[in-house]
N, C-alpha and C positions, 0 to 999 in steps of 0.2 A: 177583165183581161188577166190571164195567168202570167205569173212571173217565174222564170226558170229558177230552180233551186239546186243547191249542191246535192249530190247523191253519195258523198263519202266525206269522211274526216279522218285526220291523222293523229296518231300518238307518236311522240318521240321520247326516247330514253333520256331520263333526267339524272339518274343515279343508280349505281350498283349497290345493293344492300348486302354488304358482307356479313356472313354469319346469320342470315335470316333463317328462322325456324318456322316451318309451316305445320302447325299442329293445333287442332281445335281446342286442346286442353291448355296450351300455353303458346299462343302464336305471337310472333314478333310484331305483327300488325297492331296488336292491342297496345303494346308499350310505345309504339310509334304514333298512336292516336289515329290510326287508320280504320279501326274496326267500327267506329260510330260516326264516321264522316258523312255517310249517306250521299256520296258523290261518286260519279264514274268519270269525272274529269281527270282522275288519277286512277291507274290500275297497276297491279303487280303482274309481271310476266316472268315465268320460270323458263329459262333456257339452259338445258342440262342441269348443272348444279348452281347456276347463278340466278339471282333474283333481281330483276330490273324494275325500278320505279319509273313509270312512263306517264306522261301528261299530254293532254290535248288543250290547245289554246283556241280551238275553233270558235268562230263567232257565227257560223252558219246554223248551229243547232244550240238550243238552250239546254240547261242542266237536266230537265225532265226528259227531253228527247234522247239525250245521250244515255241517261240512266236506263231508260226503257230498252234501248237497243243492246247495250253492252251488258248490263247486269240482269235485267228481267228476261231478255231473250237469249242472253249468253253468247252474243256475236262479237267476235274479235278475230282479226286476221293479221298475219305477218307477211308483208310484201317482200318476196325473195327475188323479184324480177330484176331489180336495178333499172327498170324502164321508167320513163316519165309517166306513162299511163299503161295500166295492165290491159292486155288484149287476149289473154288466155287464162281464164280463171283457174282451171285445173292445175296449171303449171306455175303461174305467176304468184300465187299466194298459198300460204299454209294456214289452215284453220286452227285457231287456239280455242280451247274449251275451259270452262270453269273447273278447277281441280276438285277431286273428290273430297279432299279435306275441307275445302270451303263449303261445299254442298252440305256437309255433315255438321258444320259449325253453327252453334246457336246464335252467333253474332252475324250470320251471313246477310241478313236483311239490311244491316247498316254499313257493312264493310265495303271497302273499295274492291275487294275480291282479287284472287290470283288466278291466272290463266296459264295453261301449258299446251303443248302440241297435242292435237287430236290424234288418236291412234290410227284411224282410217280417214277416208274422205267422204263426208256426208254429201258433198257436191257430186261426186262421181256416182254415188248411190242414186241421187236424184236424176242424174243424166241417164242412167240405165233404165230407171222407171219410166222416164219421159219417152225415151226412144221406143220402148216396148208399147207404151200407150199409143204413140203416133202410128206405129206399125199396124195397129188394129183398126185404123180409120178406113172408111169406105164412102162411096157416093161423092157428093159435092162438098168440098172443104174450102173454107175461107180462112186464110192466114192474115190476121190483122196486125199490121206493122211487121211485115215479113223480114225486113232487114236483109242480112246476108244468107238467109235460109239455112241456118246451121244444121237443121235436122232433116234436110231433104233426102239424105242418104237412107233414112229409115223408111221412106215411102217412094223411092226413086223407081223401083220396078213397077209398082202399082200405077204411078203417074205415066210411065213410059208406055205401058200396055193398055191404058185407058180405063183400068179398073177404078181409078180414083181421079176425079176431076179437081185439080188443084187451082184455086184462085188466090193470088197474092195481092195484098193491098199495102201500099206504102206512099207517103207524101213526097218521097225523094226520087226525082226522075233518074238519078244515077244508079240508085238501087235497082230500079226496074230494068234499066238498060243492062246491068250486069246479069240479072236473072235471065233476061231474054237471050243471053249468049250461052246458056247452059245446055242447049240442045235438047230440051224437054218441052212437051206441049203444055207449058204453063200459061194460065190466063191471068194477065197482070192488069191491075187497076191503080191509077195514080190518084192520090187524094187522102182525105181524112175519113176515118170510119164514121164520124158524125154526119158526113155528107154523102155517104154511100147510097146510091139510088136504091129504092125499095125493090125495084124490078130486077135487081141483080140476084135476088134470092129466088126460091128458098134454098138454104144450105142444110146439109145433114149434120155438119159439124162446123163450129167456129173455134179457132184457136188464137189466143193472144199471149204470146210467149215473151215476157219481159217488155211489153209494150204499153201496158195500162198506165204506167207512170208518165208516159209521153202523151196520153190523150189530152187534148185541149179541154174537153168537157166530159168528165166521166159519166155523168147522168145521161147526157145526149148520146154518148157512144154506146153505153149499155142498152139504152132504149132502141137504138138503131140495130144493134146486134140482135136483139129480140125480134125485131121486125123481119129481118132477113133469115132468121133461123126457123126451120120448120117445126111444127109441133112434134115433140118427142126428140128433137135434135139436141145435140150436146155442145156445151161451151166449156172449154178448158182454158183456165187462166193461170199463168205462172208469173210471179213478180217478186221483187226484192224490196227490203227496207234499206235504209242508208247503210253504207259499208264502212265500218271503222277499221283502220289499218295501222299497224305499227311499222314505222319507217325511221330510218336515221334522219337527223335534222337536215342533212344535205339533200338526201333523196326527197324528203317532203318538200323542201323549197323548190327543187327542180320540177317536181310534179305539179305544184301549184302554179308555177310560171308557165308550164306547158298547157295547162287547162284554163288559164285565165281567158275569160270571154267566151269560152266554148259552151254550147248548149248541153245541159244535162237532163234534169227531170223537171216536171211541174209539181211533183209531190213524191213522197216516199211512204205510201200507204201500206199498212199491213192488211191481212185478209179480213180481219174483223171490221175494219173501216169500209171495205168494199161491200161486205155483207150488209152493213147498215144501209147502203145505198140501194140494195136489192130487196130486202125484206119488206113485204107489204106494198111494194111499188111495181115490181116486175114479175112476170109469170115464170120464174126460174126456181127450181128446187135443187137443193144441195144433195149430191150423191156421194161426194168425197171431199173432205176438207183436211188438209195437212198444214196447220199453222207453223210459224217459226218458233223454235224453242232451243234450249241448251244442247239438244242432241239432234239438231238439224243444221243445214247450212242456212244462209241468210235469205233463202227464197221460200215463198209459200205457194201452195197448190190448191186450186179450187176446180172441182168438176161439177157442172150444173146441167140440168136438163130442162128444156122448155115444157111447161105443163100444158 
């Protein structure tokens, strides 16, 4: 039986470091004992000319998990929404990236590392790529974990005129009811992908957009997707790892209170973890793989084709 897990954790500012110098040749982090700490429970955040020492006290993730997401993958976000829960990623958060000085520093591997505002939006770049990708779909398409169908606009005309037969699958009846009121010829299915009848296929394309971490059984789900996907058909998976956010202490407390008891994820897998479940087990070949890294947002992309 899967146990729901948190899909985010917070950092709160602990101290302003006056006079901090960020310089690989003579960095204040060294004199403060931060350059060989090998932890990401503490990070440095540069805001304009100020340097903030921020800490996370999360018990939902261990030190290795935190280090992997924040330092190795370079993921950190500033929550600017003021909301108890973010509902518009593009507007509610600002991505922070590892500074160039830190990337060049010989002590980078052990340091807590400093982050500053990203120049652009890696998330919006991904959104543009995804909308273009979806606009090229044709035939019978299955959207696994359709949710609020945020990308329907990219294929609305094709669905309306029948060039694309859209099937949406979701376990929540309310989601399906809302989709049914959109005035489009959508074919909606209630339930889990693991239990989708085989005779619903074959599909030309299956998409799973930020839904894989909600699958109750990833192995069963991927196997069933393969069953209903026709030979030569494509599978597109987009998913995220845990989201680390910088918030004020008050905002963090409010957010935790609002989310207490709410369902989040069963896991926070990266793309390599998913590929481990596919290689040698399922007839799926990788045609495009964009993992998460310091110059991406916190979501990975996999395009596969059924052999």
